[in-house]
C-alpha positions as CSV (number, residue, x, y, z in Angstrom):
1,M,4.5,-11.9,-18.8
2,K,6.0,-8.4,-18.6
3,G,5.5,-6.6,-15.4
4,P,4.3,-3.2,-14.7
5,K,6.7,-0.1,-15.1
6,V,6.2,0.8,-11.3
7,K,7.0,-1.9,-9.1
8,T,7.2,-0.1,-5.7
9,P,4.6,2.5,-5.6
10,A,5.4,3.4,-2.1
11,L,8.7,4.9,-3.4
12,T,7.0,6.9,-6.2
13,S,5.6,10.4,-5.7
14,S,4.7,11.1,-9.1
15,K,0.8,11.1,-9.7
16,R,1.3,10.0,-13.3
17,E,3.2,6.9,-12.2
18,R,0.8,6.1,-9.3
19,A,-2.1,6.3,-12.0
20,Q,-0.4,3.3,-13.9
21,V,-0.5,1.2,-10.8
22,P,-3.8,-0.9,-10.2
23,A,-6.1,0.6,-7.5
24,H,-6.1,-2.6,-5.3
25,V,-2.4,-1.7,-4.5
26,F,-3.6,1.3,-2.3
27,L,-5.5,1.5,0.9
28,L,-7.2,4.7,-0.3
29,P,-7.6,3.8,-3.9
30,S,-9.8,6.9,-4.9
31,E,-6.8,9.0,-4.2
32,R,-4.2,6.5,-4.9
33,K,-2.7,7.1,-1.3
34,F,-1.2,4.5,1.1
35,P,0.2,1.8,-1.2
36,Y,0.7,-1.5,0.7
37,K,1.5,-3.9,-2.1
38,R,4.7,-4.4,-4.3
39,W,5.2,-6.3,-7.5
40,R,7.3,-9.4,-6.8
41,N,7.5,-12.7,-9.0
42,G,4.7,-11.7,-11.5
43,E,2.1,-10.5,-8.9
44,W,1.2,-7.8,-6.5
45,V,2.0,-9.0,-2.9
46,I,1.4,-7.3,0.4
47,S,4.4,-5.6,1.8
48,C,4.5,-5.5,5.7
49,A,7.0,-2.7,5.5
50,D,4.7,-0.7,3.4
51,L,1.8,-1.6,5.7
52,R,3.7,-0.3,8.7
53,D,4.4,2.9,6.8
54,A,0.8,3.2,6.0
55,I,-0.2,2.7,9.5
56,R,2.1,5.4,10.9
57,L,1.1,7.9,8.1
58,A,-2.7,7.3,8.5
59,A,-2.3,7.8,12.3
60,A,-0.4,11.0,11.8
61,H,-2.7,12.6,9.3
62,G,-6.1,11.4,10.8
63,Y,-7.2,8.7,8.2
64,R,-9.1,6.5,10.9
65,K,-10.7,4.3,8.4
66,V,-7.4,3.6,6.6
67,L,-5.6,3.1,9.9
68,A,-8.2,0.5,11.0
69,R,-7.9,-1.4,7.7
70,A,-4.2,-1.3,7.6
71,Q,-4.0,-2.5,11.2
72,K,-6.4,-5.4,10.4
73,I,-4.4,-6.4,7.3
74,Y,-1.1,-6.3,9.2
75,A,-2.4,-8.4,12.0
76,E,-3.8,-11.0,9.6
77,K,-0.9,-11.1,7.0
78,C,2.1,-10.0,8.9
79,G,1.4,-11.8,12.1
80,G,1.5,-9.0,14.6
81,K,-0.4,-6.1,16.2
82,R,0.7,-2.6,15.2
């Protein structure tokens, strides 16, 4: 199976490249913001580092719902409270 062209959407600032990534990779899929998954071993997996970045950015820019969702996922999947 051939993987996607963009494997780390957190490092991509191009709207065109983010449009190629599935919506489930983002915490705010309607705007393709706050990516928290990376392509590894043939599937999209949660990245704890990207979740930490999403928590920090959501808090800084006032995205309360995104912040709450990111914190919940981080606590469940990354074994910690942030």
